[in-house]
Backbone as a chain_set.jsonl record, in Angstrom:
{"seq": "MPFPAAADRLDQLESAIETLRALWQPGTRAYRGERVSLPETTCYPRPASRIPIIVGGGGEKRTLQIAATLGDGCNLPSDAATLDRKVAVLRQHCLEAGRDPAQVEITVLDVPVIGRDREHAGSIVERLRGRTAAAAFAQRHHAGTPGDHIGRYRMLAERGVTTVFISLPDLESPDDVLRLAPVAAAFA", "coords": {"N": [[-28.623, 46.665, -32.496], [-27.906, 43.339, -31.955], [-25.151, 41.479, -33.318], [-24.713, 38.332, -34.029], [-22.147, 35.821, -33.473], [-20.36, 34.066, -36.095], [-20.781, 31.238, -35.991], [-23.149, 31.099, -34.509], [-24.889, 32.453, -36.246], [-24.919, 30.676, -38.365], [-26.107, 28.473, -37.132], [-28.63, 29.626, -36.766], [-29.355, 29.947, -39.437], [-29.65, 27.258, -40.27], [-31.832, 26.537, -38.64], [-33.743, 28.353, -39.592], [-34.083, 27.528, -42.279], [-35.153, 24.968, -41.881], [-37.498, 25.703, -40.523], [-38.864, 27.265, -42.453], [-39.324, 25.308, -44.438], [-40.989, 23.598, -42.995], [-43.205, 25.262, -42.486], [-44.099, 25.739, -45.069], [-45.169, 23.375, -45.932], [-47.922, 21.351, -47.097], [-51.18, 21.513, -45.523], [-52.255, 21.673, -42.045], [-50.537, 21.181, -39.25], [-48.727, 19.895, -36.408], [-45.167, 20.226, -36.062], [-42.18, 18.525, -35.645], [-38.875, 18.642, -35.697], [-35.353, 18.239, -36.418], [-34.06, 20.543, -35.479], [-36.069, 22.324, -34.883], [-39.216, 22.807, -33.313], [-42.602, 23.038, -33.831], [-45.808, 24.113, -32.855], [-49.149, 23.038, -33.729], [-49.508, 24.466, -36.741], [-49.67, 26.916, -39.358], [-49.139, 28.451, -42.549], [-50.033, 31.207, -44.281], [-50.302, 33.436, -47.013], [-49.677, 30.325, -48.606], [-46.844, 29.227, -50.477], [-47.299, 28.949, -54.017], [-45.925, 27.066, -55.414], [-43.028, 24.945, -55.009], [-40.465, 26.65, -53.312], [-37.222, 27.33, -54.059], [-34.417, 27.019, -51.932], [-31.579, 28.791, -51.654], [-28.397, 28.653, -50.544], [-26.139, 31.035, -49.624], [-22.702, 31.797, -49.676], [-19.343, 30.875, -48.875], [-18.017, 29.412, -46.96], [-16.057, 26.736, -46.312], [-16.263, 24.617, -44.538], [-18.633, 24.688, -42.733], [-20.737, 26.315, -43.965], [-20.927, 25.376, -46.64], [-21.508, 22.78, -46.028], [-24.04, 23.034, -44.88], [-25.432, 23.918, -47.138], [-25.173, 21.603, -48.662], [-26.666, 19.736, -47.22], [-29.171, 20.906, -46.615], [-29.906, 22.775, -48.544], [-31.301, 23.814, -51.735], [-29.782, 24.886, -53.577], [-26.565, 26.468, -54.079], [-24.899, 29.433, -53.721], [-22.061, 30.674, -55.136], [-18.707, 32.148, -55.441], [-17.751, 33.744, -58.566], [-15.268, 33.532, -59.828], [-13.095, 31.402, -61.617], [-11.093, 29.645, -60.411], [-11.65, 29.738, -57.627], [-14.325, 28.95, -57.686], [-14.141, 26.302, -58.73], [-12.776, 25.003, -56.601], [-14.591, 25.361, -54.457], [-16.902, 24.075, -55.429], [-16.0, 21.437, -55.572], [-15.607, 20.9, -52.83], [-18.244, 21.268, -51.906], [-19.553, 19.185, -53.298], [-18.302, 16.98, -52.1], [-19.25, 17.244, -49.469], [-21.952, 16.757, -49.999], [-21.872, 14.043, -50.783], [-20.944, 12.899, -48.388], [-23.184, 13.366, -46.856], [-24.924, 11.646, -47.957], [-26.25, 12.43, -50.22], [-27.106, 13.082, -53.595], [-24.892, 14.96, -55.448], [-25.818, 16.333, -57.694], [-28.294, 17.224, -57.01], [-28.051, 19.662, -55.813], [-28.124, 22.794, -56.87], [-25.82, 24.906, -58.576], [-25.091, 28.245, -58.262], [-24.124, 31.593, -59.163], [-23.288, 34.926, -58.137], [-22.85, 37.685, -60.062], [-21.172, 40.687, -60.769], [-20.828, 42.315, -63.256], [-18.851, 44.437, -65.405], [-19.986, 45.626, -68.297], [-19.203, 46.645, -71.376], [-19.898, 48.392, -74.471], [-17.833, 48.11, -76.203], [-14.283, 47.498, -75.847], [-13.07, 49.93, -75.165], [-15.226, 51.414, -74.184], [-15.887, 49.798, -71.978], [-13.577, 50.224, -70.479], [-13.917, 52.949, -69.878], [-16.121, 52.844, -68.205], [-15.06, 51.423, -66.052], [-13.164, 53.315, -65.162], [-14.889, 55.343, -64.292], [-16.206, 54.124, -62.145], [-14.377, 53.031, -60.33], [-13.332, 54.357, -58.081], [-11.006, 54.654, -55.498], [-9.733, 52.344, -56.017], [-7.348, 50.474, -57.839], [-7.36, 50.639, -61.38], [-6.887, 48.289, -62.915], [-7.261, 46.264, -61.014], [-9.958, 46.683, -60.276], [-11.195, 46.262, -62.765], [-10.552, 43.568, -63.168], [-11.836, 42.333, -60.964], [-14.468, 42.832, -61.604], [-14.722, 41.638, -64.009], [-14.422, 43.123, -66.398], [-15.459, 43.813, -69.654], [-16.526, 43.085, -73.035], [-19.832, 42.321, -74.395], [-19.434, 39.873, -75.749], [-17.182, 38.833, -74.402], [-18.304, 38.268, -71.904], [-20.283, 36.431, -72.568], [-18.685, 34.253, -73.325], [-17.423, 33.799, -70.85], [-19.62, 33.124, -69.206], [-20.431, 30.799, -70.455], [-18.232, 29.22, -69.864], [-18.558, 29.085, -67.093], [-20.942, 27.618, -67.014], [-20.027, 25.184, -68.031], [-18.629, 24.37, -65.838], [-20.575, 23.635, -64.135], [-22.352, 25.568, -63.226], [-25.641, 26.68, -62.995], [-27.228, 28.911, -62.859], [-26.797, 32.382, -63.213], [-26.776, 35.159, -61.333], [-27.136, 38.449, -62.087], [-25.874, 41.618, -61.372], [-25.725, 44.737, -62.369], [-23.141, 47.084, -62.035], [-23.324, 49.69, -62.833], [-25.888, 50.627, -63.328], [-27.944, 52.858, -64.569], [-29.654, 53.791, -66.5], [-32.088, 52.852, -69.063], [-30.513, 52.238, -71.287], [-28.245, 51.121, -70.183], [-29.127, 48.63, -69.319], [-29.689, 47.525, -71.767], [-27.163, 46.92, -72.774], [-26.727, 44.476, -71.718], [-28.351, 42.842, -73.152], [-27.352, 41.323, -75.507], [-25.942, 39.341, -74.168], [-27.894, 38.052, -72.607], [-29.526, 37.152, -74.706], [-27.894, 35.229, -75.885], [-28.229, 33.067, -74.262], [-30.846, 32.42, -74.273]], "CA": [[-29.019, 45.315, -32.799], [-26.736, 42.456, -31.799], [-24.691, 40.734, -34.485], [-24.158, 37.102, -33.458], [-20.942, 35.219, -34.043], [-20.623, 33.284, -37.31], [-21.352, 29.924, -35.651], [-24.547, 31.313, -34.112], [-25.651, 32.801, -37.451], [-25.103, 29.445, -39.138], [-27.155, 27.725, -36.413], [-29.893, 30.285, -37.087], [-29.657, 29.626, -40.83], [-30.19, 25.896, -40.301], [-33.177, 26.573, -38.042], [-34.634, 29.089, -40.489], [-34.411, 26.68, -43.429], [-36.073, 23.928, -41.41], [-38.777, 26.353, -40.215], [-39.528, 27.602, -43.719], [-39.813, 24.077, -45.079], [-42.126, 23.099, -42.204], [-44.352, 26.149, -42.693], [-44.548, 25.693, -46.457], [-45.772, 22.077, -46.243], [-49.385, 21.406, -47.136], [-51.917, 21.124, -44.318], [-52.007, 22.33, -40.762], [-50.171, 20.143, -38.282], [-47.532, 20.15, -35.599], [-43.923, 19.818, -36.7], [-41.06, 18.299, -34.741], [-37.73, 18.303, -36.524], [-34.047, 18.116, -35.77], [-33.7, 21.801, -34.832], [-37.243, 23.161, -34.663], [-40.499, 22.199, -32.976], [-43.665, 24.015, -34.005], [-47.13, 23.585, -32.535], [-50.002, 23.018, -34.919], [-49.229, 25.764, -37.332], [-49.901, 27.034, -40.787], [-48.588, 29.643, -43.17], [-50.846, 31.697, -45.391], [-50.547, 32.501, -48.105], [-48.657, 29.32, -48.851], [-46.31, 29.338, -51.838], [-48.035, 28.193, -55.033], [-45.067, 25.94, -55.79], [-41.834, 24.848, -54.164], [-39.517, 27.762, -53.381], [-35.877, 26.814, -53.814], [-33.606, 27.715, -50.936], [-30.201, 28.862, -52.111], [-27.513, 29.054, -49.453], [-25.037, 31.847, -50.125], [-21.519, 31.815, -48.824], [-18.369, 29.896, -49.311], [-17.3, 28.762, -45.871], [-15.927, 25.365, -46.806], [-16.645, 23.609, -43.558], [-20.014, 24.698, -42.26], [-21.713, 26.876, -44.899], [-21.133, 24.449, -47.75], [-22.148, 21.586, -45.464], [-25.465, 23.376, -44.764], [-25.961, 23.894, -48.509], [-25.211, 20.21, -49.111], [-27.684, 18.955, -46.516], [-30.482, 21.546, -46.527], [-30.184, 23.707, -49.633], [-31.607, 23.388, -53.099], [-28.725, 25.464, -54.367], [-25.487, 27.111, -53.347], [-24.384, 30.565, -54.471], [-20.615, 30.691, -54.954], [-17.999, 33.174, -56.204], [-17.736, 33.43, -59.994], [-13.953, 33.33, -60.439], [-12.989, 29.976, -61.929], [-10.296, 28.871, -59.46], [-12.404, 29.624, -56.375], [-15.52, 28.156, -57.978], [-13.76, 24.886, -58.832], [-12.458, 24.496, -55.262], [-15.81, 25.333, -53.637], [-17.786, 23.028, -55.963], [-15.45, 20.143, -55.148], [-15.91, 20.749, -51.403], [-19.693, 21.086, -51.803], [-19.88, 17.822, -53.757], [-17.855, 16.047, -51.066], [-20.226, 17.334, -48.377], [-23.165, 16.063, -50.451], [-21.62, 12.602, -50.713], [-20.889, 12.533, -46.97], [-24.552, 13.434, -46.332], [-25.739, 10.665, -48.66], [-27.069, 13.16, -51.182], [-26.556, 13.214, -54.933], [-24.471, 16.343, -55.652], [-26.604, 16.955, -58.763], [-29.505, 17.796, -56.424], [-27.752, 21.006, -55.309], [-27.829, 23.675, -57.992], [-24.728, 25.852, -58.367], [-25.376, 29.571, -58.794], [-23.138, 32.614, -58.827], [-23.667, 36.326, -58.248], [-21.825, 38.359, -60.844], [-21.336, 42.138, -60.868], [-19.938, 42.549, -64.391], [-18.808, 45.665, -66.185], [-20.207, 45.253, -69.694], [-19.117, 47.796, -72.265], [-20.219, 48.121, -75.88], [-16.543, 47.671, -76.729], [-13.276, 47.555, -74.777], [-12.882, 51.324, -74.759], [-16.374, 51.783, -73.35], [-15.717, 49.079, -70.712], [-12.541, 50.952, -69.739], [-14.46, 54.207, -69.349], [-16.988, 52.489, -67.072], [-14.144, 51.103, -64.953], [-12.617, 54.574, -64.647], [-15.945, 56.086, -63.602], [-16.694, 53.412, -60.96], [-13.34, 52.384, -59.517], [-12.97, 55.077, -56.861], [-9.56, 54.623, -55.231], [-9.214, 51.035, -56.402], [-6.593, 50.488, -59.09], [-8.216, 50.298, -62.525], [-6.702, 46.885, -63.292], [-7.888, 45.418, -59.984], [-11.404, 46.831, -60.402], [-11.577, 45.6, -64.014], [-10.47, 42.116, -62.971], [-12.868, 41.933, -60.009], [-15.777, 42.943, -62.251], [-14.643, 40.965, -65.306], [-14.739, 44.154, -67.389], [-15.297, 43.37, -71.037], [-17.61, 43.256, -73.997], [-20.826, 41.247, -74.287], [-18.827, 38.607, -76.181], [-16.342, 38.328, -73.313], [-19.171, 37.728, -70.849], [-20.911, 35.207, -73.088], [-17.676, 33.197, -73.181], [-17.213, 33.51, -69.426], [-20.785, 32.426, -68.671], [-20.379, 29.423, -70.992], [-17.218, 28.528, -69.057], [-19.184, 28.79, -65.8], [-21.9, 26.529, -67.239], [-19.235, 23.954, -68.15], [-18.191, 24.016, -64.484], [-21.735, 23.204, -63.367], [-23.214, 26.674, -62.813], [-26.91, 26.651, -63.711], [-27.84, 30.235, -62.825], [-25.939, 33.518, -62.901], [-27.507, 36.35, -60.924], [-26.334, 39.569, -62.553], [-26.14, 42.935, -60.814], [-24.87, 45.689, -63.077], [-22.671, 48.113, -61.099], [-23.502, 51.024, -63.408], [-27.263, 50.671, -63.817], [-28.468, 54.215, -64.413], [-30.684, 54.083, -67.504], [-32.433, 51.675, -69.888], [-29.393, 51.899, -72.172], [-27.328, 50.251, -69.442], [-29.712, 47.281, -69.365], [-29.587, 47.047, -73.158], [-25.83, 46.329, -72.99], [-26.813, 43.091, -71.27], [-29.225, 42.104, -74.071], [-26.695, 40.261, -76.28], [-25.563, 38.252, -73.253], [-29.132, 37.311, -72.301], [-29.98, 36.495, -75.938], [-27.046, 34.06, -76.151], [-28.625, 31.956, -73.387], [-32.309, 32.305, -74.313]], "C": [[-27.793, 44.405, -32.684], [-26.41, 41.738, -33.114], [-24.0, 39.478, -33.973], [-22.877, 36.653, -34.164], [-21.332, 34.338, -35.228], [-21.274, 31.93, -36.992], [-22.821, 30.051, -35.262], [-25.417, 31.647, -35.322], [-25.894, 31.57, -38.306], [-26.117, 28.524, -38.469], [-28.529, 28.297, -36.754], [-30.311, 30.008, -38.527], [-30.261, 28.231, -40.939], [-31.611, 25.86, -39.751], [-34.167, 27.274, -38.957], [-35.032, 28.249, -41.695], [-35.405, 25.607, -43.014], [-37.456, 24.518, -41.12], [-39.544, 26.685, -41.489], [-40.102, 26.36, -44.383], [-41.018, 23.516, -44.331], [-43.366, 23.952, -42.465], [-44.928, 26.045, -44.098], [-45.15, 24.348, -46.843], [-47.284, 22.214, -46.312], [-49.997, 20.988, -45.807], [-51.536, 21.953, -43.113], [-51.736, 21.231, -39.755], [-48.951, 20.577, -37.491], [-46.316, 19.64, -36.355], [-42.859, 19.666, -35.621], [-39.903, 17.801, -35.6], [-36.462, 18.225, -35.715], [-33.695, 19.368, -34.963], [-34.885, 22.609, -34.344], [-38.441, 22.309, -34.281], [-41.554, 23.292, -33.056], [-44.987, 23.381, -33.59], [-47.952, 23.54, -33.821], [-49.955, 24.41, -35.536], [-49.52, 25.745, -38.813], [-49.329, 28.35, -41.277], [-49.479, 30.025, -44.341], [-50.379, 33.079, -45.776], [-49.361, 31.554, -48.25], [-48.105, 29.525, -50.257], [-47.104, 28.461, -52.807], [-47.239, 26.984, -55.513], [-43.841, 25.967, -54.881], [-40.919, 26.047, -54.397], [-38.128, 27.2, -53.098], [-35.143, 27.676, -52.788], [-32.15, 27.623, -51.38], [-29.361, 29.419, -50.966], [-26.333, 29.808, -50.068], [-23.886, 31.841, -49.147], [-20.58, 30.701, -49.216], [-17.574, 29.253, -48.21], [-17.251, 27.264, -46.124], [-16.34, 24.309, -45.805], [-18.147, 23.642, -43.296], [-21.023, 25.193, -43.292], [-21.978, 25.914, -46.053], [-21.755, 23.136, -47.265], [-23.652, 21.829, -45.305], [-26.11, 23.345, -46.152], [-26.13, 22.462, -48.991], [-26.34, 19.424, -48.456], [-29.072, 19.567, -46.582], [-30.858, 22.389, -47.735], [-30.601, 23.025, -50.921], [-30.524, 23.892, -54.043], [-27.698, 26.104, -53.466], [-24.924, 28.21, -54.233], [-22.908, 30.756, -54.124], [-19.969, 31.822, -55.744], [-17.838, 32.753, -57.667], [-16.341, 33.279, -60.596], [-13.661, 31.83, -60.495], [-12.237, 29.162, -60.874], [-11.051, 28.67, -58.143], [-13.628, 28.745, -56.576], [-15.186, 26.669, -58.024], [-13.506, 24.283, -57.456], [-13.73, 24.347, -54.429], [-16.77, 24.252, -54.118], [-17.293, 21.653, -55.533], [-15.764, 19.883, -53.674], [-17.409, 20.507, -51.208], [-20.094, 19.671, -52.203], [-19.452, 16.778, -52.733], [-18.811, 16.053, -49.878], [-21.523, 16.616, -48.75], [-22.99, 14.551, -50.312], [-21.586, 12.121, -49.261], [-22.274, 12.534, -46.334], [-25.472, 12.417, -47.007], [-26.657, 11.293, -49.694], [-26.353, 13.245, -52.52], [-26.163, 14.68, -55.153], [-25.265, 17.069, -56.74], [-27.896, 17.579, -58.238], [-29.296, 19.218, -55.905], [-27.283, 21.855, -56.485], [-26.697, 24.631, -57.618], [-25.113, 27.166, -59.041], [-24.21, 30.489, -58.446], [-23.801, 33.983, -58.911], [-22.524, 37.008, -58.974], [-22.168, 39.841, -60.922], [-20.418, 42.595, -62.007], [-19.991, 43.975, -64.919], [-18.908, 45.22, -67.643], [-20.204, 46.526, -70.531], [-19.504, 47.414, -73.679], [-18.991, 47.591, -76.607], [-15.528, 47.834, -75.599], [-13.065, 48.981, -74.262], [-14.022, 51.77, -73.828], [-16.283, 51.077, -71.993], [-14.673, 49.784, -69.852], [-13.056, 52.245, -69.15], [-15.4, 53.945, -68.174], [-16.134, 52.182, -65.848], [-13.611, 52.389, -64.337], [-13.655, 55.344, -63.838], [-16.313, 55.442, -62.257], [-15.618, 53.025, -59.953], [-12.991, 53.092, -58.217], [-11.472, 55.071, -56.683], [-8.926, 53.28, -55.553], [-8.451, 51.174, -57.72], [-7.485, 49.999, -60.229], [-8.109, 48.821, -62.882], [-7.371, 45.942, -62.295], [-9.405, 45.485, -60.087], [-11.9, 46.093, -61.642], [-11.563, 44.086, -63.856], [-11.582, 41.628, -62.054], [-14.251, 41.91, -60.665], [-15.775, 42.373, -63.664], [-14.99, 41.931, -66.434], [-14.465, 43.64, -68.796], [-16.524, 43.66, -71.872], [-18.672, 42.181, -73.769], [-20.249, 39.886, -74.698], [-17.933, 37.99, -75.123], [-17.191, 37.651, -72.246], [-19.897, 36.474, -71.304], [-19.938, 34.043, -72.939], [-17.463, 32.803, -71.736], [-18.39, 32.748, -68.849], [-20.883, 31.015, -69.233], [-19.367, 28.6, -70.203], [-17.796, 28.172, -67.684], [-20.171, 27.638, -65.938], [-21.173, 25.19, -67.364], [-18.761, 23.465, -66.787], [-19.371, 23.655, -63.579], [-22.654, 24.315, -62.89], [-24.482, 26.649, -63.659], [-27.585, 28.017, -63.777], [-26.776, 31.268, -62.473], [-26.869, 34.677, -62.562], [-26.619, 37.536, -61.268], [-26.823, 40.855, -61.909], [-25.196, 43.912, -61.487], [-24.442, 46.803, -62.13], [-22.939, 49.535, -61.573], [-24.911, 51.202, -63.976], [-27.873, 52.036, -63.526], [-29.596, 54.523, -65.386], [-31.015, 52.813, -68.274], [-31.306, 51.269, -70.832], [-28.396, 50.962, -71.492], [-27.834, 48.811, -69.447], [-29.552, 46.7, -70.769], [-28.213, 46.467, -73.472], [-25.798, 44.87, -72.565], [-27.592, 42.219, -72.257], [-28.503, 41.028, -74.9], [-26.287, 39.071, -75.416], [-26.792, 37.399, -72.941], [-29.6, 36.531, -73.527], [-29.177, 35.226, -76.242], [-27.48, 32.838, -75.34], [-30.13, 31.737, -73.376], [-32.724, 30.998, -74.968]], "O": [[-26.752, 44.696, -33.271], [-27.3, 41.437, -33.909], [-22.85, 39.53, -33.536], [-22.583, 37.056, -35.289], [-22.482, 33.917, -35.352], [-22.223, 31.529, -37.666], [-23.642, 29.214, -35.638], [-26.552, 31.18, -35.419], [-26.959, 31.433, -38.908], [-26.902, 27.866, -39.152], [-29.477, 27.551, -36.999], [-31.5, 29.852, -38.806], [-31.268, 28.041, -41.621], [-32.491, 25.225, -40.332], [-35.311, 26.837, -39.085], [-36.197, 28.254, -42.094], [-36.388, 25.362, -43.714], [-38.472, 23.9, -41.438], [-40.74, 26.414, -41.586], [-41.245, 26.369, -44.839], [-41.958, 23.017, -44.949], [-44.459, 23.416, -42.645], [-46.127, 26.243, -44.29], [-45.604, 24.189, -47.977], [-47.865, 23.086, -45.666], [-49.409, 20.208, -45.057], [-50.64, 22.797, -43.151], [-52.623, 20.436, -39.445], [-48.241, 21.509, -37.868], [-46.419, 18.736, -37.184], [-42.66, 20.556, -34.794], [-39.94, 16.701, -36.151], [-36.49, 18.155, -34.486], [-33.102, 19.269, -33.889], [-34.734, 23.481, -33.489], [-38.661, 21.235, -34.84], [-41.421, 24.343, -32.429], [-45.257, 22.231, -33.937], [-47.484, 23.964, -34.878], [-50.326, 25.399, -34.904], [-49.605, 24.687, -39.436], [-49.069, 29.256, -40.485], [-49.653, 29.248, -45.28], [-50.072, 33.86, -44.876], [-48.208, 31.932, -48.046], [-48.84, 29.957, -51.145], [-47.529, 27.362, -52.452], [-47.815, 25.995, -55.966], [-43.651, 26.893, -54.093], [-40.636, 26.412, -55.538], [-37.884, 26.656, -52.02], [-35.247, 28.902, -52.793], [-31.572, 26.54, -51.469], [-29.6, 30.528, -50.488], [-25.623, 29.281, -50.924], [-24.084, 31.875, -47.932], [-20.986, 29.706, -49.817], [-16.558, 28.611, -48.476], [-18.286, 26.599, -46.147], [-16.73, 23.208, -46.194], [-18.848, 22.684, -43.623], [-22.062, 24.562, -43.483], [-23.132, 25.666, -46.401], [-22.452, 22.462, -48.023], [-24.453, 20.931, -45.565], [-27.205, 22.808, -46.319], [-27.116, 22.139, -49.653], [-26.913, 18.533, -49.083], [-30.062, 18.835, -46.604], [-32.037, 22.687, -47.926], [-30.31, 21.855, -51.168], [-30.368, 23.393, -55.157], [-27.908, 26.267, -52.264], [-24.517, 27.952, -55.366], [-22.554, 30.972, -52.965], [-20.607, 32.401, -56.624], [-17.794, 31.562, -57.976], [-16.228, 32.929, -61.771], [-13.942, 31.09, -59.552], [-12.701, 28.091, -60.484], [-11.087, 27.562, -57.608], [-13.935, 27.896, -55.739], [-15.885, 25.862, -57.412], [-13.965, 23.178, -57.168], [-13.926, 23.325, -53.77], [-17.393, 23.578, -53.298], [-18.096, 20.795, -55.168], [-16.146, 18.771, -53.309], [-17.799, 19.635, -50.431], [-20.891, 19.033, -51.515], [-20.162, 15.795, -52.518], [-19.146, 14.997, -49.34], [-22.124, 15.943, -47.912], [-23.864, 13.866, -49.781], [-22.132, 11.065, -48.939], [-22.52, 11.793, -45.383], [-26.655, 12.33, -46.677], [-27.717, 10.75, -50.006], [-25.141, 13.454, -52.573], [-27.019, 15.559, -55.053], [-25.37, 18.296, -56.709], [-28.528, 18.372, -58.935], [-30.266, 19.907, -55.59], [-26.192, 21.658, -57.02], [-26.625, 25.107, -56.485], [-25.42, 27.2, -60.233], [-23.416, 30.197, -57.552], [-24.757, 34.175, -59.662], [-21.37, 36.92, -58.555], [-23.328, 40.204, -61.118], [-19.365, 43.184, -61.765], [-21.032, 44.63, -64.885], [-18.028, 44.527, -68.156], [-21.09, 47.371, -70.406], [-19.446, 46.24, -74.047], [-19.087, 46.745, -77.496], [-15.889, 48.266, -74.505], [-12.902, 49.198, -73.061], [-13.786, 52.424, -72.812], [-16.571, 51.688, -70.964], [-14.854, 49.928, -68.643], [-12.677, 52.61, -68.037], [-15.462, 54.75, -67.244], [-16.443, 52.622, -64.741], [-13.608, 52.535, -63.115], [-13.327, 55.933, -62.808], [-16.694, 56.15, -61.324], [-15.946, 52.715, -58.808], [-12.403, 52.476, -57.328], [-10.733, 55.435, -57.598], [-7.72, 53.099, -55.382], [-8.872, 51.913, -58.61], [-8.266, 49.063, -60.06], [-9.123, 48.167, -63.126], [-7.974, 44.943, -62.685], [-10.074, 44.456, -59.995], [-12.904, 45.382, -61.586], [-12.457, 43.398, -64.35], [-12.209, 40.608, -62.339], [-15.095, 41.08, -60.329], [-16.714, 42.595, -64.429], [-15.767, 41.592, -67.327], [-13.394, 43.109, -69.089], [-17.431, 44.383, -71.461], [-18.434, 41.229, -73.025], [-20.542, 38.869, -74.07], [-17.916, 36.771, -74.953], [-16.835, 36.584, -71.745], [-20.104, 35.554, -70.513], [-20.322, 32.967, -72.48], [-17.337, 31.62, -71.42], [-18.191, 31.813, -68.073], [-21.372, 30.117, -68.548], [-19.605, 27.429, -69.906], [-17.55, 27.08, -67.171], [-20.23, 26.77, -65.068], [-21.652, 24.175, -66.857], [-18.519, 22.272, -66.606], [-19.185, 23.399, -62.39], [-23.645, 24.039, -62.213], [-24.415, 26.602, -64.888], [-28.42, 28.258, -64.649], [-25.966, 31.068, -61.568], [-27.652, 35.122, -63.402], [-25.484, 37.624, -60.801], [-28.018, 41.148, -61.897], [-23.997, 43.915, -61.206], [-25.293, 47.412, -61.481], [-22.797, 50.483, -60.801], [-25.089, 51.862, -64.999], [-28.264, 52.333, -62.397], [-30.406, 55.414, -65.134], [-30.31, 51.811, -68.156], [-31.156, 50.088, -71.145], [-27.781, 50.116, -72.142], [-27.042, 47.876, -69.568], [-29.306, 45.504, -70.923], [-28.097, 45.61, -74.347], [-24.934, 44.112, -73.006], [-27.503, 40.992, -72.202], [-29.005, 39.908, -74.988], [-26.289, 37.93, -75.878], [-26.735, 36.171, -73.004], [-30.023, 35.381, -73.407], [-29.714, 34.263, -76.79], [-27.139, 31.707, -75.687], [-30.64, 30.961, -72.568], [-33.917, 30.721, -75.093]]}, "num_chains": 1, "name": "protein.A"}
């Protein structure tokens, strides 16, 4: 299967977003847009409500520009320094496109190591890190206690993040999900 160059994939992303929005509109009619032309067409089943399109990626020139012009949201890295820089660039792209930056939701994907306590978090890091240095793995996955993650997610919210998608790297049993419960409860 061919893997197009980044510029081609971004062109395809723009066309796909426009196509989805055209297909999800009410009624059956032809559509002629900036990138896509569709004959009289329809999509069934149609979504019951608007489906938000979240553009993932942090390419500051093109990807964030696509998120600013076509996306309902933008999924960005969760480390504070990178997030701050990317949000500033995204907001600038929104302004250049004549769009209120508040219309583009900021989301992050987080793959946290959540231990019952610091010792337990350390044991999870040791089990999962492979050949990666423990300190580097722990930092990349923000290894800590539920309280550490609650504080970090509050900090992300202060920076404009409205949704955190969480993927636990050590999800093996219901007990692993339960370690996330105090974090979820803090934001319920």
